[in-house]
C-alpha positions in Angstrom: 22.2 18.6 13.4 22.1 18.3 9.7 25.1 19.7 8.1 25.1 21.2 4.8 28.2 21.5 2.6 29.6 25.0 3.8 31.9 25.5 6.5 34.6 27.6 8.3 37.9 25.8 8.5 40.8 27.0 10.9 44.2 25.5 10.5 47.1 26.1 12.7 46.1 29.7 13.5 48.3 31.7 15.6 47.7 35.2 16.5 49.8 37.8 18.6 48.9 41.1 20.0 50.6 44.3 19.2 53.2 43.9 21.9 54.1 40.3 20.8 52.0 38.2 23.3 50.6 35.1 21.8 46.9 35.1 22.0 45.9 31.9 19.7 48.7 29.2 19.7 48.2 26.7 16.7 44.4 26.6 16.8 42.4 24.5 14.5 38.6 23.9 14.1 35.9 23.4 11.7 32.5 25.1 12.2 29.7 23.7 10.0 26.5 25.4 8.8 23.5 23.8 10.4 25.1 23.8 13.9 25.7 25.9 16.9 29.5 25.7 17.8 30.3 26.9 21.4 33.5 28.4 22.5 34.3 28.2 26.0 37.4 29.2 28.1 38.3 31.4 31.0 38.1 35.0 30.1 41.1 36.0 28.0 41.9 32.6 26.6 41.6 33.9 23.0 38.0 33.8 22.3 37.7 37.3 21.0 40.7 37.1 19.0 39.5 34.0 17.2 36.2 35.5 16.1 37.9 38.6 15.2 40.5 36.9 13.0 37.8 35.1 11.2 35.9 38.2 10.5 39.0 40.0 9.2 39.3 42.3 12.0 42.5 40.8 13.5 45.9 40.5 12.0 47.0 36.7 11.7 50.9 35.5 12.4 50.4 32.4 10.7 47.7 29.6 9.7 44.8 29.3 7.6 41.2 30.4 7.6 38.9 29.1 4.9 35.5 29.1 3.8 34.9 25.7 2.2 32.1 24.6 -0.2 31.8 21.1 -1.3 31.3 21.0 -5.3 30.3 18.0 -7.3 32.0 14.6 -6.3 34.9 15.1 -3.7 35.9 18.3 -5.0 36.0 21.5 -2.6 35.8 25.0 -3.4 37.9 27.1 -0.8 38.0 30.8 -0.4 41.1 31.9 1.9 40.0 34.6 4.3 43.4 35.5 5.6 44.3 39.0 4.8 40.8 39.9 3.9 39.1 42.7 5.7 35.2 42.4 6.2 34.2 44.3 3.0 36.5 42.0 0.8 35.1 39.1 2.6 31.6 40.1 1.6 32.7 40.8 -1.9 34.1 37.3 -2.1 30.4 36.0 -1.7 30.8 34.9 2.1 27.9 36.1 4.0 29.5 36.5 7.5 27.9 38.5 10.4 29.7 39.2 13.6 28.2 40.5 16.8 31.3 41.5 18.8 31.8 41.8 22.6 32.3 45.7 22.3 28.8 46.6 21.3 29.0 50.3 21.1 32.6 50.3 20.1 32.8 47.8 17.2 29.0 47.0 16.7 27.2 50.2 16.8 27.8 53.9 16.9 26.3 55.1 20.2 25.7 58.8 19.0 23.8 57.6 15.8 20.1 56.5 15.7 18.7 53.2 14.9 18.3 53.9 11.1 21.8 55.2 10.7 23.3 52.1 12.6 21.2 49.8 10.1 23.0 51.8 7.3 26.5 51.0 8.6 26.2 47.4 6.8 24.5 48.9 3.3 26.0 52.2 2.8 28.8 50.9 0.7 26.4 49.3 -1.7 24.9 52.4 -3.0 25.9 53.4 -6.6 24.9 57.0 -6.2 26.2 60.0 -4.2 23.1 60.1 -2.4 22.2 57.8 0.6 19.0 56.1 0.5 17.6 55.9 4.0 14.2 54.2 3.3 15.3 50.6 3.5 17.4 51.1 6.7 14.6 52.9 8.3 12.3 50.0 7.3 14.8 47.5 8.8 15.0 49.6 12.1 11.2 49.4 12.3 11.1 45.6 11.6 13.8 45.0 14.2 12.1 47.1 16.7 8.8 45.4 16.2 10.0 41.7 16.0 12.5 41.9 18.8 10.5 44.0 21.1 13.0 46.9 21.2 12.1 49.3 24.0 12.9 52.7 22.4 11.0 56.2 22.1 11.6 56.0 18.3 13.9 54.9 15.5 15.3 58.3 15.6 16.7 57.7 19.1 20.6 57.4 19.5 21.3 53.8 20.5 23.5 55.1 23.2 20.4 56.1 25.1 18.9 52.6 25.1 19.5 49.9 27.8 22.0 47.3 27.2 19.4 44.6 26.4 17.9 46.8 23.7 21.3 47.9 22.1 22.1 44.0 22.0 18.6 43.4 20.3 19.4 46.0 17.8 22.8 44.7 17.0 21.7 41.2 16.7 18.7 42.0 14.7 21.0 44.0 12.0 23.4 41.2 11.7 20.6 38.3 11.2 18.8 40.7 8.7 22.0 40.5 6.5 21.0 36.9 5.9 24.4 35.3 7.0 25.8 32.0 6.3 28.2 32.3 9.2 26.9 34.2 12.3 29.5 34.6 15.1 28.4 36.3 18.3 30.7 37.0 21.5 29.1 37.3 24.8 25.7 38.0 23.2 23.7 38.1 26.6 26.3 39.6 28.9 24.6 41.9 31.3 21.2 41.2 29.9 17.9 40.3 31.7 16.6 37.0 31.4 13.8 37.6 28.9 16.3 39.5 26.7 18.7 36.6 27.1 16.0 34.1 25.8 15.1 36.3 22.9 18.8 36.0 21.7 19.0 32.2 22.4 15.9 31.8 20.3 17.3 33.9 17.5 20.5 31.9 17.6 18.4 28.7 17.3 16.3 29.8 14.5 19.6 30.7 12.6 20.9 27.2 13.2 17.7 25.7 12.0 17.8 27.7 8.8 21.1 26.3 8.0 23.5 29.1 9.2 26.8 28.3 10.9 26.6 29.7 14.4 29.7 30.3 16.5 28.7 31.4 19.9 31.2 32.5 22.7 29.5 32.4 26.0 30.4 32.3 29.8 27.6 30.3 31.4 28.3 26.7 31.0 24.7 25.6 31.5 23.7 27.7 28.5 26.5 26.4 26.4 25.5 22.8 27.2 21.9 23.5 26.6 22.4 25.6 23.4 25.4 24.2 21.4 25.9 21.2 19.3 29.6 21.0 19.9 31.8 22.9 22.5 35.3 24.0 21.6 37.5 24.8 24.8 40.3 27.1 24.8 42.9 27.5 27.5 45.5 30.0 27.4 45.2 30.3 23.7 45.3 26.7 22.9 42.4 24.2 22.1 42.2 21.9 24.9 39.4 19.9 23.7 36.2 19.7 21.5 33.2 18.1 23.2 29.7 17.1 22.3 27.3 19.6 23.9 24.7 17.0 24.2 26.7 14.3 26.0 29.4 16.2 27.9 29.2 17.7 31.4 29.9 21.0 33.2 32.8 19.1 35.0 34.3 17.9 31.9 34.0 21.4 30.3 35.6 23.2 33.4 38.4 20.6 33.5 39.2 21.5 30.0 39.1 25.2 30.7 41.9 24.7 33.1 43.5 22.1 31.0 43.3 19.5 33.9 42.6 16.3 32.1 42.8 18.2 28.7 44.9 17.3 25.6 45.1 17.7 21.9 42.0 18.9 20.2 39.6 16.3 19.3 
């Protein structure tokens, strides 16, 4: 991949649950624009908490989350994301999109139609007390057409759509926001093969457009095929970072159980 000069940098990140259980323990990584960074691990190893912390949806115990842009010479312009909610992150000029694991809990509202779900990203930007539905309606029509969403109409509540179509709506909305950073958790879980490959193609297109893509997945074959690098988590710790083009399922599997693992690369 050809890396641009923007990146997400995480340093010594520790996250605990509300009942005091450590979910992430001293995690450090750098994710670059122009690549897909895969995140692998046994379920519950901290993948969800990592993406939610970067997106401003998860309280952080300690550590740093930075959005870094290289300026002239060797200087860096760094924006600190710790303590910022998604709205504040957007106000800082960081274009971050997040496709969460919980599609109809965190991502979309099941009782709302496609147009209203598109508006969830834009309604705060209006300067009038009246809501303009024309642009969200057009975006809903574009997503339905471009991604082949099977729906009676854009006025149908998303909760009535199949899982694959719900995921297409969510991914389409987040990509339409023109992100610099796109994070996706289990984007193809429960989807059929055709829907899965639509999502994979979208992620690859974002990478080619210079977006930093962070992809949490369960299928090791897909991770090896899709990702430039793979960060492996085990019990909330980084057990390794490997090259997706040269590693093997055996190596990643060993790191997932920390057998043969070690400090982060």
